[in-house]
N, C-alpha and C positions, 0 to 999 in steps of 0.2 A: 503494500500499500505505498509506504514512502517513496520508493522507489516511483510507482505511478505518479503519486502527488507533484516528488522532485521534475520528472518529466511534464506534467501538464504547466508549471510553473514556468521552465526554459519555452515551452512552446508558446505561452502567454507574453514572455518577456520578449519574445522575437517577433510575435504580433505586434505587440506594444508600440516597436518601432517604427511601424507605418505610421502615415498620418491618418486623420481620421477621416477625409476624403475618399484617401483608398479603402480603408475598411467598411466604410457604407458602401461604395460600389462594390467591392467584391462582393459581401452580404446581398445586397442590391441584386446584383447578376445573378448569384447563388439561387436567389428565390425565382428569380425570373427563369431562369435556365431548367429549376424543379417543376414551373409552371409548365412551360413550354413541352419537358417533359412527359408530364401528366397528359397532357391535351395530345401528344403525338400518339401514347399510349391509348388513350381512350377513342381515339379516330381508327386506330387499328383495327381496335376491337370491333369499331361500328359499322367500319368498310368491308372487315372480312365477313362478318353478320349478315351485310348486306347482300353483298356477293354471291356468298352459300344459298342464301337464300331464293338467289336471284337463279341459280343454276337448281334448285330443287324444283324452283318452279316450271323451270324447262322441260326437265326430267318428269314434272307430273302432267305437262302438256302433251309431252310424244307419246307418253305411255295413253295419254286420254285419248288422242289421235290415233294412234293403233287399235285399241281397244274398239274403237267406236266405228272405226273402219271393219275391222273384224267380224263385227256385229253386225254389220251392212255388207257383206261381202255378197257375190253371186251365189242365187241358190244352184247347189250341185258342186260348187268350186272346193276344194281340200285345202284345209287348213293350213298345209305347208304351203299347197301351191300357190295360194292368196298371199302367204306372208313373202315368200320370195320374190313374187311381182311386187309387191306392195313396197317391199323395201328398197328394192332395184329402184323403184322410182320416185322414193322419197327423198326430199333433198333436206337434210340436217344443219343447223345452226350448230350450237356450242356442244349439244347432243352428239356426241362421234360414233359411239358405239351400241346396238342394240342385237340382243338376242333373245331368238324367241324358242322356246322350247314347246315341242307338242307332245303330250302324254298320252297314253303311258309309254315309256321307252321302253325297249330300244327299237319299238316299232318306227318311230320316225326320228331322225337324227335334227339335233339342233340346226337351226335358219341364221345363218351370221350375216349381219349387215356389211361387215366389211371384214377383210380374210384376217387381220389382225385380233379379229375378237373372241379368239380358241380361248386366252386367257379367260375371260369373265364368264366363260362357261364351266370352266375347270375349277372356278372359286367352288369351296365346300357348299356354302350356302345355296349357292346358285344348281349346284349340281344335285343337289339333292331335290331340288324341285321336279328333276326328271322324271324321278319316280311318283314324287306326291306333290300336285302344284299346292302352294301357300294358299293358307286361308285368308289372308289378307297382304296387303301391301307393304311396304316396309324399305326403309331408306339407311342405307351405312357407309362408310366412308373405307374405300382400301386401298393398298400400295401395291403397284406392278412396276415391279424394275425401277425406275428413277422418277415415274409420276404416280401422281395420288387421285384418285377418280372417288367422285360420289354417284352412287349404284342406289338405283332404286327400281325394286321388283314386286310381281304380284300375280295375282292370278288371271288369265284367260276365262271369261265368264260369259258362256253362250246360252241363251236358252235355260238360263239358271243353272249351267251346269259348269262347272270347273274344268273346260278340253285342254286345257294347256297353262304357260307362264312366260312371262315375257321379264327381261332386266334390261334395263339402260343405264349407261354409264356415261358421266360426263368427265373430261380432266379439268381438274383445279388448277392445272398448270398456268391456263387462260386467269383464275381469280387472281393469283398470285401475282400474275403479270400485273391486271388490272389493280391489285392493291397498292403494289409496290410503287407504281405510278403514282395513284394517286395520294399513299402517304409518301411519296419524296414532294409532290407538290404542296401538300398539307406543311414534312419541314421545312420546305423553301421557305414557303410564306412566313412560316412560324420562327426563323432564323431571321429574317429580314425584321419582323416586328420584332423581336430580340434585342436587334442593335439598334432597329430605331430607338426602340425603350430605354435601354441603357445607355444610346447618346443622350436622347432627351434628359436623362434623370442624371447625368454627369454633369449637364451644362448648368441644371436647376441647383443641382447640389453645390455644384462651384460658387454660382449666383449668391447662394444663400450663404454657402460657408464663407464667402469672399469679408462678410462685414466681419466674422468670428476669426478673421487671420488678421484685418485690422485690429479689433482688439486684440487679439494676442501680442501686437506689435507695439501698441499705446502699453500696454501693460509692460512690455521688456522695457520701452526707452524709459518709462516711470519707475521702473526697477534702477538704473540706468543713472536716475536723476533727474530726465529731461521730462519735465510735466510740462510741456507748450503744446505738444500733438491733441488733435482732436478728431475724431471720425467723423463727425459732421455730417451724420445720418439726413437724408433726405427720402429715403425709401417707407415703405407701407409698415403702419403703427401695429406689428406683428411681436411675435416672441423677439423677433432677432434686432426688430428696429428699438424693442424697448429696452432691449441687452445695450444696444449701442446708444442710446440716450444716457443710459444710467450709469456707463463708462466715463460719458462725455461729461455728467454732473459730477461725476465722483473724482474725477481726475480736473477740473475746476477747481472743488474745494480743497484737496489737497494741495495742490499749486499755490493757492492764496494760504494755507496753512502753513506750508513748506516757507512762503516768501515772509510770511509776519515770523515764523521764528526766524530765519536767516537774518531779516531784520532786526529782530531784538536782540541776536548773540551779536550782532556786528554793532548795535549802537549802545548796547552795555559794554560791551570789551571797549567801543572809542574812547565811552564815556568813563571808564573807570580807569583806562591807561594812563589818561594825563593827572590827576589825583594822586595816582600811587605814584607816581613817577616825581611829582612836585614834595609829596609828602617824603618818601625814603630819601629826595636828596635834600632836604633840610637837616633831616636826622642826621645824614652823614657828614656833612656841613658843622653842624653843633656838635658831634663827635670829635671833628678834626680842629674845630678851633677851642673847643673846652677840653683841654686835657687834664684839667683837675677836677674833672668829673669821679664823684666816689667810686670803687666798685659795685655797690648796687645798681647807681646810674646807669654807669657803661653798661652793666649788663641788660639793663632795661633798653637802651637805645639797641643794643647790638639783638638783642631779641625782636624789637619791633621792626629793624631795618630787614632781620630776615623775615620775619612774616610779610612784611611788604614785598620781598623779593620773591615769595612764595605763591602769593594775588597777581604778581604782575604775570608770573608763569604760567597761573590759573589764566588769566585773561588771553593772553596770548593763545593760549591751547585752545578756551572756547572760542577764538575768533576764529583759529584754524578749523575748529567743528563746523562752524558755520559756513564757512568757504567751501569745506566737503560738499554741501548740499547743491553746491553753483553746480550747473551742467558742464560751465568751463574750469572746473577746478582742475584739471591737469593740464600741465604744459610741458607735452610729450617728446623725446628725442629719443635718438640712440645711443645706447649706454652699453660698454663692457661690461659683463659681469663678473668680470675676474677683477678689474680695476675698482668697481664699483665696492666689494667686499674687503678689499685690499686698505678701500679709503676709510670706510667705515672701522676697520680695525685698528688703522692709525691713528684715529679720532679716539676709540675706545679705551686707548693703552695708556692714556695722560688721566683719564678719569680714578682709576684708581691699580694699585700693584696687585695684578690677577695673572693667571697662568694663562694667556692667550694663545688660542689654538686658531689658525684658519685651514679648514680642511678642504677637500676636492672642491675646484670649483669647474663647472664646463667652461670650456673657450669657445663662448656664443655671445650675440650681442641680442639684447632685448630692449624693444619699445616701450620706455615708461617714462613716468616724470623723475627724474635722477633726485632731485631736492626731498621730495616729500618723501621718495622711497626710502631715500638714507633715513632720513628722519624719523621715520618708523622703526629703521633697524635700529639704530641709535637708542629710540626710546626703549627698543628689547634688551637692547646691551643693558642701558642704564637701570632697568628692573634685575636682570641676571647680577649687576654688581651689587647691588643692594641685598639681592638674596643669599651672597655667597661674602666668606671669609678672604684674607688675604690670603692665602693661599688655594683660594679655589680656582676650580679650574672654568673656562666660559669657552666655547669653541662657536665659530661661523663656518656655514657650509654651504654649498648649493648643488642641486643635480637637476638635471632636463629628462623627463619621462615623459608620460602623458601630462604632467604640468610641467610648470617653470616654480621650483622649491626651494625657498629661501631659509634657512635654519638659524634658530640662535637657540643653544643651549647651554646649560650649566648644572653641576654639580652641589647647590645650596640645597636650602632649607625644604622647595617644594611647596608646593598648593594642596590645602587639602580639596576634598570631593565639594564638600559644599561650597568652597569658594569658585573653584572652577566651573561654576554653573552660570556664575555672576559676574565673571573677574573682566569681561568686555563693557559692562555697562558702565556710563559715566558716575563718576564720581563714587567709584566701587574702591574701597580699600580691602587691603588681606586682614581678617579677622585675627590672624595669628602673626602681623608681620609685627617687628620693632623699627622698621623705618617708615619717613614719613613720604606723605607724595599728594599729586593734586586728584588722581583716580581720574586721570583723562589720560593718560599714558597710552593703554592697551585700546581704549575706545577711539583714541587717534590711528592708532596701527589698525585697528578694523576698518575705519572710514576709508583708510588710504589704500588698503588691500581693495575692499569693494569698487573703490572707484575705478581700479583698474582690472575688474570685472572678475575678480579672485576671492578669496577668503582668507581667514585665519583662524589655526587652531593652534589649541596646547594640550600637550600631555605631561601629566606632574603626578608626583605623590610624596606626599611629607617624608623627609631624611632622603629621596633619592634623584632631588632636582628637576629641574625644568626643561622642557623643548618645546619652543613657540615656533610654527613656520608659517610663512606669507605663502601663498600656494596661488598662482597667477597662470591665465589661460596660457595652453602653448603656441596659441596664434602671435603673441608677443614676439616671438622667437625669430630674430632675422639674420640667421646665418650668412655673412659674408657681404651683405648688401651696403652701400657706401648710405653715409648719413644722406648726402642730397636725394639719394632715390629714394630715402624710406622717408623723407619730408614728404616727397611729392607721393608718394605712397597714401600716407596718411591723408594726405589732404583731400 
C-alpha cells in the first residue's frame, strides 16, 4: 500500500507540473473522446441490428415468394421440376443461395439455386429436413469457410400438407461492408466534431484563463514589490470578472498601505536622524570641553552617547527597511562572487579577533546589488561575532548548484528552537543572548534576499553554533559575461 501511495504521489507530482490549461484540455479531450467512443459503439450496434434485420426481411420475402409460387404452380407439374424452373428464372438480390429439399428423401435430390449451394444442404440442421420437414420456420447464423451467412428455413406447405422444405441464405459480408462504410462515416464525422469541440474548447478556455494568468502575473509582481500593475478588466461580470476586479481593489489597497508605510518609515527616520545627531554631537562636545567631569557624570555622558549611537543605527536600518519596499530598491551590477566574499572577510577581520575562514567559492559572476548584499553578509558576520568568543571560528563560503548559496557559519552559542521561529522578525532579539542589538539586522538580511528573488535560511542549535545562508536564484549567475553586456541584458 505504501508503494502504491508513493507511486500515486509521483504521478500526481508529474501531472501537477503541467499548467492548468493543459490539464483541463487533456481532461476535456478525454471526456469528449470517451463520449465519441460511446457514440461510435452505440452506432455500430444500431447499424448492425438494422442491417441484420434488413437481411432477415429479404430472406422472409424470398421464402414467402417461393412458397406462394409453389402453391400456385400449374396443375400436374411436379414440385422438383417446378422448383428447378422457378429457381433458374428467378433473379436474386442479396439472397444468393436457395435450396429446395423435396421430401421424403432420397426420392428427390435437393434443388440448388447455385452450384455452390451444396454446403447449405449439408448443414446438420438443414440435412435433417430431408427426412422430416420442419414444423415451423427458423432463422440462424452459420459460418462457411471465411464467410458468415444468415439462414432461414421452413416447410413447404401445399394443401395443408408439408411436402418439402426450403432453406435460403444470405451472406453477411454485404452487411459487414455496409456496416463498416457507415461506421467509418460516423467515425469521421465524430472525429471532425471532436476536433472542432477541442479547438473551440481550447480557445474558450484560453480566453477565460487569460485573466487568471494576468492575475498570477500581477500577484508575482506584487510579491517582488511592484504594486503598480492593474488588470483593468472590462469583460463580463462573471466569476473571472469578479476575481479580476477584486484583485485590482486588493492591489490598490496594498499599494496605498505600503506607500503609507514607506512614507512613515522614511519620515520618522529622517525626522529622528537630525535631533539624534545634534544630541550626540553636543554630548561629545560636552565631554571634550569638560575634562573635570567626575566619574559618575562621565559614565552618564558615555552611556547616553552610546544609546544615541544605537538609536542612530536603528534609524538608519529602519530607513533601509523602508527603502526595501520600493520597486527600485536594488542597484544591480556584475559582481565577482569570490571578490565579494574576500571583501566581506577583509572588512570582518577588523571587527574582532576570531579565527576567520574563507571556504570554497566558485569562480562565477552574479548579477546583484553589491552594497546591499555586502551589508547583508556583514550583518550576518556581526551576529556571528557577537555569538562567539575570542577564539571562535567564523567561516564564509559559497556554492552554486540549483541555487547560489552564500553562507556564514560560526561555532558560537547557537540559537534555541523557539527563537529560530521568530529570529527574522523586526525588533526581535535573542531571548538567551548576552549582547545588545537593534533587532533589525536579520530583518534587513531577509529583505535584501527577497529583493533579489531569493530567501534566507537559518540552521542552529544551542551550543553547536549557527549557520545562515542567503540563497539566490540560479538565473543570477552570469558566467563569463562582460559587465557592459550584462548591463544591456538587464535593461
